[in-house]
Every structure is written in C-alpha cells, then in structure tokens.
LUMZATI-555422 format. One record per residue (C-alpha): y, z, x; chain; residue in three letters; residue number from 0. Coordinates in nm, 2 decimals. Last residue first. Layout:
BEGIN
     yy     zz     xx unit code pos
      Y      Z      X    A  ALA NUM
...
//
This chain:
BEGIN
     yy     zz     xx unit code pos
  11.29  13.85   7.64    A  GLY 379
  11.01  13.61   7.53    A  ILE 378
  10.96  13.30   7.74    A  ALA 377
  10.98  12.98   7.54    A  ARG 376
  10.67  12.77   7.50    A  SER 375
  10.48  12.51   7.70    A  TYR 374
  10.14  12.34   7.66    A  SER 373
   9.91  12.26   7.96    A  GLY 372
   9.58  12.38   7.82    A  GLY 371
   9.66  12.74   7.90    A  ALA 370
  10.03  12.81   7.86    A  ASN 369
  10.32  12.72   8.08    A  LEU 368
  10.59  12.97   8.00    A  ILE 367
  10.96  12.88   8.00    A  VAL 366
  11.29  13.06   8.07    A  GLU 365
  11.18  13.25   8.38    A  GLY 364
  11.40  13.05   8.62    A  ALA 363
  11.09  12.92   8.79    A  LEU 362
  10.96  12.80   8.45    A  GLU 361
  11.30  12.64   8.38    A  MET 360
  11.30  12.45   8.71    A  GLN 359
  10.94  12.34   8.65    A  LEU 358
  11.03  12.24   8.29    A  LEU 357
  11.32  12.02   8.43    A  MET 356
  11.09  11.84   8.68    A  SER 355
  10.83  11.78   8.41    A  SER 354
  11.10  11.65   8.17    A  LEU 353
  11.22  11.40   8.42    A  VAL 352
  10.87  11.27   8.50    A  PRO 351
  10.78  11.27   8.12    A  ILE 350
  11.08  11.06   8.02    A  THR 349
  11.34  11.23   7.80    A  LEU 348
  11.39  11.13   7.44    A  SER 347
  11.41  11.50   7.35    A  THR 346
  11.17  11.53   7.06    A  ARG 345
  10.93  11.26   7.19    A  GLU 344
  10.93  11.40   7.54    A  ALA 343
  10.87  11.75   7.40    A  LEU 342
  10.58  11.62   7.19    A  ALA 341
  10.42  11.46   7.50    A  ASP 340
  10.48  11.78   7.70    A  ILE 339
  10.28  11.97   7.45    A  SER 338
  10.41  12.26   7.24    A  VAL 337
  10.30  12.62   7.23    A  PRO 336
  10.47  12.84   6.96    A  ASP 335
  10.77  13.03   7.08    A  PHE 334
  10.97  12.71   7.03    A  GLY 333
  11.09  12.44   7.25    A  LEU 332
  11.28  12.13   7.12    A  ALA 331
  11.62  12.32   7.12    A  ALA 330
  11.56  12.44   7.47    A  ARG 329
  11.48  12.09   7.58    A  VAL 328
  11.80  11.95   7.42    A  SER 327
  12.01  12.22   7.59    A  ALA 326
  11.85  12.13   7.92    A  TYR 325
  11.97  11.77   7.86    A  GLU 324
  12.31  11.87   7.74    A  PRO 323
  12.40  12.09   8.04    A  ASP 322
  12.65  12.36   7.94    A  GLU 321
  12.37  12.61   7.85    A  SER 320
  12.28  12.65   8.22    A  GLY 319
  11.98  12.49   8.37    A  THR 318
  12.20  12.28   8.59    A  ARG 317
  11.96  12.26   8.88    A  ASP 316
  11.86  11.90   8.81    A  SER 315
  12.22  11.78   8.84    A  GLY 314
  12.13  11.52   9.10    A  ARG 313
  12.39  11.64   9.35    A  ARG 312
  12.30  12.00   9.28    A  GLU 311
  11.93  11.93   9.34    A  ILE 310
  12.01  11.76   9.66    A  LEU 309
  12.23  12.04   9.79    A  HIS 308
  11.97  12.30   9.68    A  SER 307
  11.70  12.13   9.89    A  THR 306
  11.62  12.42  10.12    A  ARG 305
  11.67  12.69   9.86    A  LEU 304
  11.46  12.52   9.60    A  GLN 303
  11.19  12.44   9.86    A  TRP 302
  11.17  12.81   9.96    A  ASP 301
  11.10  12.88   9.59    A  ARG 300
  10.84  12.62   9.58    A  VAL 299
  10.69  12.75   9.91    A  TYR 298
  10.65  13.10   9.76    A  PRO 297
  10.46  12.95   9.45    A  SER 296
  10.23  12.74   9.67    A  LEU 295
   9.93  12.97   9.66    A  GLU 294
   9.96  13.03   9.29    A  ASP 293
   9.99  12.65   9.22    A  MET 292
   9.68  12.58   9.42    A  VAL 291
   9.48  12.84   9.23    A  GLU 290
   9.62  12.69   8.91    A  GLN 289
   9.47  12.35   9.00    A  ALA 288
   9.13  12.50   8.98    A  THR 287
   8.83  12.54   9.21    A  GLU 286
   9.00  12.61   9.54    A  VAL 285
   8.87  12.70   9.88    A  LEU 284
   9.17  12.75  10.12    A  LYS 283
   9.14  12.57  10.45    A  ALA 282
   9.06  12.79  10.75    A  GLY 281
   8.83  12.59  10.97    A  ASP 280
   8.52  12.69  10.77    A  ARG 279
   8.70  12.56  10.46    A  ILE 278
   8.78  12.23  10.64    A  LEU 277
   8.41  12.20  10.74    A  GLN 276
   8.31  12.25  10.38    A  HIS 275
   8.55  11.98  10.27    A  CYS 274
   8.41  11.74  10.53    A  GLY 273
   8.05  11.82  10.42    A  LYS 272
   8.12  11.76  10.05    A  ALA 271
   8.09  11.39  10.06    A  LEU 270
   7.74  11.43  10.22    A  PRO 269
   7.62  11.60   9.91    A  ASN 268
   7.32  11.83   9.97    A  HIS 267
   7.53  12.14  10.02    A  ILE 266
   7.68  12.07   9.68    A  SER 265
   8.06  12.08   9.66    A  GLY 264
   8.36  12.27   9.76    A  PRO 263
   8.72  12.16   9.68    A  ILE 262
   8.96  12.19   9.98    A  ALA 261
   9.31  12.32  10.02    A  PHE 260
   9.54  12.28  10.32    A  VAL 259
   9.88  12.46  10.33    A  GLU 258
  10.15  12.32  10.56    A  ARG 257
  10.25  12.42  10.91    A  GLY 256
  10.29  12.07  11.04    A  GLN 255
   9.98  12.11  11.26    A  GLU 254
   9.78  12.22  10.95    A  THR 253
   9.90  11.92  10.76    A  ALA 252
   9.81  11.69  11.05    A  ARG 251
   9.46  11.83  11.04    A  ARG 250
   9.43  11.77  10.67    A  ALA 249
   9.55  11.41  10.70    A  THR 248
   9.30  11.35  10.98    A  ILE 247
   9.03  11.50  10.76    A  LEU 246
   9.13  11.24  10.50    A  SER 245
   9.02  10.98  10.75    A  GLY 244
   8.66  11.07  10.66    A  SER 243
   8.40  11.11  10.94    A  GLY 242
   8.27  11.44  10.82    A  LEU 241
   8.25  11.31  10.47    A  SER 240
   8.53  11.39  10.23    A  ALA 239
   8.57  11.48   9.86    A  GLU 238
   8.87  11.65   9.70    A  VAL 237
   9.10  11.73   9.99    A  VAL 236
   9.43  11.90   9.87    A  LEU 235
   9.73  11.89  10.10    A  THR 234
  10.02  12.13  10.07    A  GLY 233
  10.40  12.14  10.07    A  MET 232
  10.40  11.76  10.10    A  SER 231
  10.62  11.50  10.27    A  LEU 230
  10.46  11.57  10.61    A  GLY 229
  10.11  11.55  10.48    A  SER 228
  10.15  11.20  10.34    A  ILE 227
  10.37  11.11  10.64    A  ILE 226
  10.11  11.22  10.89    A  ARG 225
   9.85  11.01  10.70    A  ASN 224
  10.06  10.69  10.74    A  ARG 223
  10.04  10.73  11.11    A  ARG 222
   9.67  10.78  11.09    A  PRO 221
   9.66  10.46  10.88    A  PHE 220
   9.86  10.24  11.11    A  HIS 219
   9.61  10.23  11.39    A  THR 218
   9.35  10.04  11.17    A  LYS 217
   9.60   9.76  11.11    A  ARG 216
   9.75   9.64  10.77    A  ALA 215
  10.02   9.38  10.81    A  ALA 214
  10.39   9.45  10.88    A  THR 213
  10.60   9.18  10.71    A  GLY 212
  10.86   9.43  10.58    A  PRO 211
  10.92   9.72  10.82    A  PRO 210
  10.67  10.00  10.86    A  PHE 209
  10.78  10.36  10.79    A  GLU 208
  10.65  10.32  10.44    A  SER 207
  10.72  10.46  10.09    A  VAL 206
  10.63  10.32   9.75    A  TRP 205
  10.79  10.51   9.47    A  ALA 204
  10.75  10.68   9.13    A  GLY 203
  10.74  10.63   8.76    A  LYS 202
  10.79  10.25   8.71    A  SER 201
  10.70  10.16   9.07    A  LEU 200
  10.37  10.35   9.04    A  ILE 199
  10.26  10.11   8.76    A  ALA 198
  10.32   9.82   9.00    A  GLU 197
  10.10   9.99   9.26    A  ALA 196
   9.83  10.04   9.01    A  LEU 195
   9.83   9.67   8.92    A  PRO 194
   9.82   9.58   9.29    A  SER 193
   9.53   9.81   9.37    A  ASN 192
   9.28   9.53   9.43    A  SER 191
   9.52   9.41   9.71    A  ALA 190
   9.42   9.70   9.92    A  PRO 189
   9.68   9.72  10.05    A  TYR 188
  10.00   9.61   9.87    A  VAL 187
  10.25   9.39  10.05    A  GLN 186
  10.62   9.39  10.09    A  ASP 185
  10.63   9.76  10.14    A  ILE 184
  10.52   9.71  10.50    A  GLY 183
  10.18   9.83  10.58    A  THR 182
  10.01  10.17  10.60    A  GLY 181
  10.17  10.26  10.27    A  PHE 180
  10.26  10.59  10.12    A  VAL 179
  10.22  10.59   9.74    A  ALA 178
  10.44  10.84   9.57    A  ILE 177
  10.36  10.98   9.23    A  THR 176
  10.55  11.08   8.91    A  SER 175
  10.47  11.25   8.58    A  GLY 174
  10.21  11.32   8.31    A  TYR 173
   9.96  11.03   8.30    A  SER 172
  10.10  10.89   8.62    A  LEU 171
   9.97  11.18   8.82    A  ALA 170
   9.61  11.12   8.71    A  GLY 169
   9.63  10.75   8.81    A  GLN 168
   9.78  10.83   9.15    A  HIS 167
   9.51  11.09   9.22    A  ALA 166
   9.23  10.86   9.11    A  ALA 165
   9.35  10.58   9.34    A  THR 164
   9.37  10.82   9.64    A  ASP 163
   9.02  10.96   9.56    A  ILE 162
   8.85  10.62   9.57    A  GLY 161
   9.03  10.31   9.69    A  ALA 160
   9.34  10.36   9.91    A  ALA 159
   9.69  10.41   9.76    A  LEU 158
   9.78  10.66  10.02    A  GLY 157
   9.86  10.98   9.83    A  SER 156
  10.15  11.20   9.72    A  VAL 155
  10.17  11.37   9.38    A  VAL 154
  10.51  11.46   9.26    A  CYS 153
  10.51  11.82   9.12    A  PHE 152
  10.67  11.91   8.79    A  GLY 151
  10.40  12.12   8.65    A  ARG 150
  10.26  11.83   8.45    A  GLN 149
  10.24  11.64   8.77    A  ALA 148
  10.02  11.91   8.93    A  PHE 147
   9.79  11.92   8.63    A  SER 146
   9.76  11.54   8.61    A  ALA 145
   9.68  11.54   8.99    A  ALA 144
   9.41  11.80   8.95    A  PHE 143
   9.25  11.62   8.66    A  ASP 142
   9.26  11.28   8.83    A  ARG 141
   9.11  11.42   9.15    A  ALA 140
   8.84  11.60   8.96    A  THR 139
   8.74  11.29   8.77    A  ALA 138
   8.72  11.09   9.09    A  LEU 137
   8.51  11.35   9.25    A  GLY 136
   8.27  11.36   8.96    A  GLY 135
   8.23  10.99   8.96    A  ALA 134
   8.15  11.01   9.33    A  SER 133
   8.40  10.90   9.60    A  ALA 132
   8.36  10.60   9.83    A  HIS 131
   8.72  10.59   9.96    A  ARG 130
   8.69  10.96  10.03    A  SER 129
   8.97  11.21   9.99    A  GLY 128
   9.34  11.28   9.96    A  VAL 127
   9.57  11.46   9.73    A  ILE 126
   9.92  11.55   9.86    A  ALA 125
  10.16  11.78   9.68    A  LEU 124
  10.54  11.72   9.65    A  GLN 123
  10.84  11.92   9.53    A  PRO 122
  11.08  11.66   9.39    A  LEU 121
  11.36  11.51   9.61    A  ALA 120
  11.14  11.21   9.71    A  LEU 119
  11.12  11.14   9.33    A  VAL 118
  11.49  11.03   9.35    A  ASP 117
  11.38  10.72   9.55    A  ARG 116
  11.27  10.55   9.22    A  ASN 115
  11.10  10.23   9.32    A  GLY 114
  11.08  10.08   9.66    A  ARG 113
  11.14  10.27   9.98    A  VAL 112
  11.15  10.19  10.35    A  PHE 111
  11.17  10.51  10.56    A  LEU 110
  11.35  10.52  10.89    A  LEU 109
  11.34  10.74  11.20    A  LEU 108
  10.99  10.85  11.11    A  PRO 107
  10.92  11.22  11.18    A  ALA 106
  10.77  11.27  11.52    A  GLY 105
  10.75  11.64  11.50    A  ASN 104
  10.80  11.76  11.14    A  THR 103
  11.11  11.90  10.98    A  ALA 102
  11.23  11.56  10.86    A  LYS 101
  10.92  11.54  10.65    A  LEU 100
  11.00  11.86  10.47    A  LEU  99
  11.36  11.77  10.41    A  GLU  98
  11.30  11.43  10.26    A  PRO  97
  11.58  11.19  10.37    A  TYR  96
  11.84  11.21  10.09    A  ASP  95
  12.11  11.36  10.32    A  ALA  94
  12.07  11.06  10.55    A  ASP  93
  12.03  11.12  10.93    A  ALA  92
  11.66  11.04  10.93    A  ILE  91
  11.75  10.70  10.79    A  THR  90
  11.65  10.61  10.44    A  LEU  89
  11.61  10.24  10.36    A  VAL  88
  11.63  10.09  10.01    A  SER  87
  11.45   9.83   9.80    A  ALA  86
  11.60   9.61   9.53    A  GLY  85
  11.39   9.32   9.64    A  HIS  84
  11.67   9.09   9.77    A  ALA  83
  11.86   9.37   9.95    A  GLN  82
  11.56   9.50  10.13    A  VAL  81
  11.45   9.15  10.23    A  TRP  80
  11.80   9.06  10.36    A  ARG  79
  11.81   9.38  10.57    A  PHE  78
  11.46   9.33  10.71    A  ASP  77
  11.55   8.97  10.81    A  GLY  76
  11.87   9.10  10.98    A  GLN  75
  11.67   9.36  11.16    A  ALA  74
  11.44   9.09  11.30    A  ALA  73
  11.74   8.90  11.44    A  LEU  72
  11.89   9.22  11.58    A  ALA  71
  11.56   9.31  11.75    A  ALA  70
  11.54   8.97  11.92    A  ALA  69
  11.90   9.00  12.04    A  ALA  68
  11.85   9.36  12.16    A  HIS  67
  11.54   9.27  12.35    A  LYS  66
  11.73   9.00  12.54    A  GLY  65
  12.05   9.21  12.59    A  PRO  64
  11.88   9.52  12.73    A  GLY  63
  11.77   9.84  12.55    A  ILE  62
  12.04  10.05  12.71    A  LYS  61
  12.30   9.85  12.52    A  SER  60
  12.16   9.98  12.19    A  LEU  59
  12.21  10.35  12.30    A  ALA  58
  12.57  10.27  12.40    A  LEU  57
  12.62  10.11  12.06    A  ARG  56
  12.49  10.43  11.90    A  PHE  55
  12.71  10.65  12.11    A  ALA  54
  13.03  10.45  12.03    A  ALA  53
  12.96  10.43  11.66    A  ILE  52
  12.86  10.79  11.60    A  HIS  51
  12.52  10.93  11.62    A  VAL  50
  12.57  11.28  11.77    A  ASP  49
  12.39  11.36  12.09    A  GLY  48
  12.55  11.17  12.37    A  GLY  47
  12.38  10.84  12.42    A  ALA  46
  12.08  10.99  12.59    A  ALA  45
  12.01  11.17  12.26    A  GLU  44
  12.02  10.84  12.07    A  ILE  43
  11.79  10.66  12.32    A  LEU  42
  11.55  10.95  12.32    A  GLN  41
  11.54  10.95  11.94    A  THR  40
  11.46  10.58  11.94    A  ALA  39
  11.17  10.63  12.18    A  GLY  38
  11.04  10.92  11.97    A  VAL  37
  11.08  10.73  11.64    A  SER  36
  10.87  10.44  11.75    A  GLY  35
  10.93  10.16  11.50    A  THR  34
  10.88   9.92  11.80    A  GLY  33
  11.18  10.06  11.98    A  CYS  32
  11.38   9.74  11.94    A  ALA  31
  11.29   9.71  11.57    A  ARG  30
  11.41  10.06  11.51    A  TYR  29
  11.73  10.01  11.71    A  LEU  28
  11.81   9.70  11.52    A  THR  27
  11.73   9.86  11.18    A  LEU  26
  11.96  10.15  11.26    A  TRP  25
  12.24   9.92  11.37    A  ASP  24
  12.18   9.70  11.06    A  LEU  23
  12.21  10.01  10.84    A  LEU  22
  12.56  10.06  10.98    A  SER  21
  12.67  10.36  11.18    A  VAL  20
  13.03  10.47  11.16    A  ASP  19
  13.07  10.37  10.79    A  SER  18
  13.11  10.73  10.70    A  SER  17
  12.96  10.87  10.37    A  ASN  16
  12.68  11.04  10.56    A  ARG  15
  12.91  11.22  10.80    A  ARG  14
  12.74  11.56  10.79    A  ASN  13
  12.41  11.37  10.80    A  ALA  12
  12.52  11.23  11.14    A  CYS  11
  12.56  11.57  11.29    A  GLY  10
  12.24  11.70  11.15    A  ARG   9
  12.05  11.40  11.29    A  ALA   8
  12.23  11.44  11.63    A  TRP   7
  12.11  11.80  11.64    A  SER   6
  11.75  11.68  11.63    A  PHE   5
  11.47  11.93  11.55    A  ARG   4
  11.53  11.98  11.18    A  VAL   3
  11.38  12.31  11.08    A  CYS   2
  11.02  12.43  11.09    A  ALA   1
  10.85  12.58  10.79    A  MET   0
//
C-alpha cells in the first residue's frame, strides 16, 4: 500500500502536540478552498512544505482578504458546532488520522467525526451494495458484517438504504461500525435511518469530509465512496446492478490498491450483474466471510506494523500478562469453545473492545476462532 504523499503532513504530525497550527486555521483554509483537499494542499506546499504557523498564515494570505474573512466566519461556526455537539475534527497531519485513508490520492484534509473516534484505529472492511436489495442480499450483508465484527474488524459503509443498512446492523450485533456521510454530520441521510445512526454512535462513529450544514447532493456520494474504500483494507460488494453506485466504490478501491470482493448470484438476477462484472474485472469471488479473512490476513499484519504507534498509545497491543484486561480475557477463556457474549459477561468488557482484543490475541497465536464463532485457547 502507498505511503503518505505529503511531506508537510508528516512534518506537522511530528509536532502534533504543538499549538503552532490551530483548528480554526485548518477550518478556515478548508472553507476557503471549498473542502478541496488538492487546493488546500497546493497552498500549504507553496507556503514552504511543513505546516508551521508562519507557513500556514502565508498560505491563508494567498487566498485573499475577502475570501479569507468569509471562510474565517464559516470556520468559527464549524468550530462552535463541533464543540457544542461533542464532535471532533481530524486533520491530515494528526497522528490519529486513519493511515490507510491518508495513503490515498486526494485524501480529505479534514474529517469531521462523531461517536467513538478510536474505532478509526481498528482494521476496517467496507460492505456496499444495492439500495434496493433482495431479502437474501440483506441477510447475506448482515451475516458477513457480523462475522467481520466478531473477528475484530470495524465495518464501514455509507448508511444508505439496502445493503449499507444491513451491513451496519450486522456489525452492531458483535462490534463496531463506521457510517461515512455524504452530508455534514449534523444531519442524517436518509432521515429514515436516524434510529440506526443513533445506534452507531454508541458503538462506532459517523465520519464526513463535509462541514456541518452541508446538505445531500448527488455529487457528494462519489466523494463519500472514495472515503469508504480508502478507510478499508478491502471492499465487499454484496448485490449491485450494472448502474449501482457501489461499483464506483469498488473501482475506487482498486485504484487505491485495495482488495475487492464480490458475492455471485443468479444469472437471472439483475442485482447480481454488477457483482459478476466486478468478478470478470478481477474482483475475488467469495462465498463465505472466512474467504475474505484469509485473503486479508497479510494486510492485517501489515496494518499492525503501520499502526503500531496508535495501538501502543491506546494500549491495545499490551497482550502481555501485565495487562489486566488481557489477563481477564485469558482467565475467562478455556480450551472448550466459548461465545463472545459469554466472554463479555465474564469480563465486563464491551463486545467492540473484546472483539479487537481477541483479534490481537488470535494474531499472536494465543486464541483460536472456532466454527460457529466461538473462541478457545490455543494449545501449546
């Protein structure tokens, strides 16, 4: 996978605890450039490379006083909304900005986040598909998402009707999920998914590159789709017609160097034609969640290396005997299979936290995931 393309982003990340650049400066530049990360990046690079206070103010001055004043006013409104609603803003220079997304061309300069932003540090998988899915497609999306969440993955989707909705629902049954918005995070689209969106806040996060107050527009959703694929190690398409927007997500995943998976269907089903086209174009045909897991195993290990600084800071790599939470999981595990629900009850850990820990322990060779989704200690 590609590395971060902007030297100024690395430089600023090294000074992430510095007050050199305020969030208001970032928001002002973002507003002035119309949320265009390319234009903002060009301004920063023209200012001298690293984002320190002098270079950043020079970049702002190049916008022009009138546009800067209007952008500064809008940025103040964004800042107040973020503070009032317990949201947060990640800049591309922040250490917490998702590594895989940062590695893509045209990565958003800013991400607006509500909910638990720590889920952005989990390994992520996207599930997308038709808004008008069949009952079987919806069931498949729920089952795959639940399996991925049970294995410690955070499921990413777009909160649309159909497959997106089913994917979020399935992930919530065992772990966490991220909903990427095509609007500002001050509004849920479609409104009919408001209850689901609220449930996501308790176990996951809402993410958008669009500032508060941004309404849904047709042009926003392809931009949203590149974030869905960019956050994820791989993208699974469950059902899609040849004109489905989920094919855009799959194409962006391919361009970003990520894996694309597709579930086949009947040759008579128009919702299978998009998946069949993806398979002809090189997507991997999968019939089980385990097949996806097997394909992504090398990427998970690469993810561990790439995000080790975040894992260490959150303490989620402390699988040693000195960590009390991991010790409680070991005590709750036996050589006989035990469900994740039983482990959650025995350890008083939440299922999202427990899923992430079990993934780490499985990769370390301490835990075995059995058929049916139960866990047991590895022998030897």
